[in-house]
C-alpha positions as CSV (number, residue, x, y, z in Angstrom):
1,M,-29.9,-0.1,-15.8
2,G,-29.2,1.7,-19.1
3,L,-29.0,0.1,-22.5
4,F,-25.2,0.3,-22.6
5,S,-24.5,-0.5,-18.9
6,F,-22.8,-3.8,-19.8
7,F,-20.0,-1.8,-21.5
8,N,-19.0,-0.3,-18.2
9,S,-16.1,-2.5,-17.0
10,K,-15.2,-0.4,-14.0
11,K,-15.1,-2.2,-10.7
12,K,-16.4,-0.5,-7.6
13,E,-14.4,-0.9,-4.4
14,E,-15.9,0.7,-1.3
15,K,-13.8,1.7,1.7
16,K,-15.5,3.6,4.6
17,G,-16.9,6.7,3.0
18,F,-15.0,6.5,-0.3
19,E,-16.1,4.8,-3.5
20,F,-13.4,4.0,-6.0
21,V,-14.5,3.3,-9.6
22,T,-11.4,1.9,-11.2
23,D,-10.2,-1.2,-13.0
24,F,-7.8,-3.4,-11.1
25,K,-5.3,-5.9,-12.4
26,K,-3.8,-8.8,-10.5
27,H,0.0,-9.0,-10.2
28,L,2.2,-11.8,-8.9
29,I,4.8,-10.5,-6.4
30,D,7.9,-12.6,-5.5
31,N,6.2,-15.7,-6.9
32,L,4.4,-15.7,-3.5
33,L,1.6,-13.2,-3.2
34,L,-1.1,-11.8,-5.5
35,V,-2.1,-8.1,-5.3
36,N,-4.7,-6.0,-7.2
37,L,-3.4,-2.7,-8.4
38,P,-5.2,0.0,-10.5
39,V,-4.6,-0.7,-14.2
40,D,-3.1,2.8,-14.7
41,W,-0.2,1.8,-12.3
42,I,2.1,0.2,-14.9
43,P,4.8,-2.1,-13.6
44,Y,8.4,-1.5,-14.8
45,D,11.7,-3.3,-14.3
46,S,13.5,-2.7,-11.1
47,D,15.2,-4.4,-8.1
48,R,11.7,-4.8,-6.6
49,F,8.2,-4.6,-7.8
50,R,7.5,-1.1,-8.9
51,A,4.8,0.6,-10.9
52,K,4.1,4.1,-12.1
53,T,1.5,6.2,-14.0
54,D,2.1,7.2,-17.6
55,D,2.6,10.8,-16.6
56,G,5.2,9.9,-13.9
57,M,3.3,11.8,-11.3
58,L,2.9,8.6,-9.2
59,Q,5.4,5.9,-8.4
60,M,4.8,2.9,-6.3
61,S,7.0,0.2,-4.8
62,L,6.1,-3.0,-3.1
63,V,8.5,-5.2,-1.2
64,N,8.0,-8.4,0.8
65,Y,10.4,-9.4,3.5
66,Q,10.5,-12.2,6.1
67,N,10.8,-11.4,9.8
68,N,13.8,-13.3,11.0
69,G,12.3,-13.6,14.5
70,K,9.8,-16.2,15.7
71,N,7.2,-17.3,13.2
72,T,4.6,-17.5,16.0
73,I,4.4,-13.7,16.3
74,E,0.9,-12.5,16.7
75,I,-0.1,-9.9,14.0
76,N,-2.0,-7.1,15.8
77,S,-1.9,-3.4,16.2
78,Q,0.9,-3.6,18.8
79,F,3.0,-5.6,16.3
80,F,2.7,-2.9,13.7
81,K,3.4,-0.1,16.2
82,E,6.6,-1.8,17.3
83,L,7.5,-2.5,13.7
84,K,7.0,1.1,12.3
85,L,6.5,3.9,14.7
86,D,10.2,4.5,15.5
87,L,10.9,4.5,11.7
88,Y,8.2,7.1,11.2
89,D,9.6,9.2,14.0
90,N,13.1,9.0,12.3
91,F,11.6,10.2,9.0
92,V,10.6,13.4,10.8
93,T,13.6,13.9,13.1
94,E,16.4,12.8,10.8
95,G,14.9,12.8,7.3
96,E,13.2,16.1,7.6
97,Y,9.9,14.7,6.4
98,A,6.7,16.6,7.4
99,A,4.2,14.2,8.9
100,Y,0.5,14.4,8.0
101,D,-1.9,13.7,10.9
102,D,-3.3,10.5,9.3
103,L,-1.6,7.6,11.2
104,K,-3.9,4.6,11.2
105,V,-3.0,1.4,13.1
106,T,-5.3,-1.7,13.0
107,D,-4.8,-5.4,13.7
108,S,-4.1,-5.9,10.0
109,F,-2.0,-2.9,8.9
110,I,-0.4,0.4,9.7
111,T,-0.4,3.5,7.4
112,K,1.1,7.0,7.5
113,S,1.8,9.8,5.0
114,F,4.5,12.4,4.8
115,K,5.3,15.6,2.8
116,V,8.8,15.4,1.3
117,D,9.8,18.3,-0.9
118,E,7.4,18.4,-3.9
119,E,5.8,15.1,-3.3
120,T,3.6,13.2,-0.8
121,Q,4.7,9.8,0.3
122,Y,2.2,7.2,1.5
123,Y,3.3,4.2,3.5
124,Y,1.3,1.1,4.1
125,T,2.5,-2.1,5.8
126,T,0.7,-5.3,6.4
127,A,1.8,-8.9,7.3
128,K,0.7,-12.4,6.8
129,H,1.7,-15.9,8.0
130,V,2.6,-17.7,4.7
131,H,3.6,-21.4,4.8
132,G,5.0,-21.1,8.3
133,R,6.8,-17.8,7.7
134,L,5.9,-14.3,8.7
135,I,5.9,-12.2,5.5
136,I,5.8,-8.4,5.9
137,T,4.7,-6.3,2.9
138,D,5.5,-2.6,2.5
139,I,3.8,-0.5,-0.1
140,I,5.2,3.0,-0.7
141,V,3.5,5.4,-3.0
142,R,5.2,8.7,-4.0
143,E,3.0,11.2,-5.7
144,I,4.0,14.6,-6.9
145,G,1.7,17.2,-5.4
146,T,-0.3,17.8,-2.3
147,Y,-2.0,15.3,0.0
148,N,-4.6,13.1,-1.8
149,K,-7.2,12.2,0.8
150,K,-8.3,9.1,-1.4
151,M,-4.8,7.5,-1.4
152,Q,-4.7,6.0,2.0
153,P,-8.2,4.4,1.6
154,L,-7.0,3.1,-1.9
155,L,-3.9,1.6,-0.3
156,Q,-6.2,-0.1,2.2
157,V,-8.2,-1.6,-0.6
158,I,-5.0,-2.7,-2.3
159,G,-3.6,-4.1,0.9
160,S,-6.8,-6.1,1.6
161,S,-6.5,-7.6,-1.9
162,I,-3.2,-9.3,-1.1
163,A,-3.6,-13.0,-1.2
164,I,-1.3,-16.1,-1.1
165,K,-0.7,-17.5,-4.5
């Protein structure tokens, strides 16, 4: 440990082969959930929770919604497949998005990326039972440029930080 190591305020987050060294800041979403986002993702006023980088190259939105079905739904990989796979197919067939081969489905989230014009869009969805309600959280990151192989693991770190207030 160096003499000035205590000045290093970076927090390390590890996610399967990637190490992120970044500062995170906690944000309250919909007066319901807390989420940690990189400090350089700056929130701004909008109809939902949104953040962007100073240079405007990255924009992020986060929205929570309640499933109007039964609240006893089991959250697992099949739930996420039924929730999102048709939508992802529509992005390609109707929206003319170009899909990257990075679909990941687990019992706690689903994630997929697409090339759209000059940007890459990263989609991440998770769900939680909160006070007897099923709350689904969608995070969408739009980044100008080519595919960033660190974005999906970063979204997984962000998604795993989501906690009930």
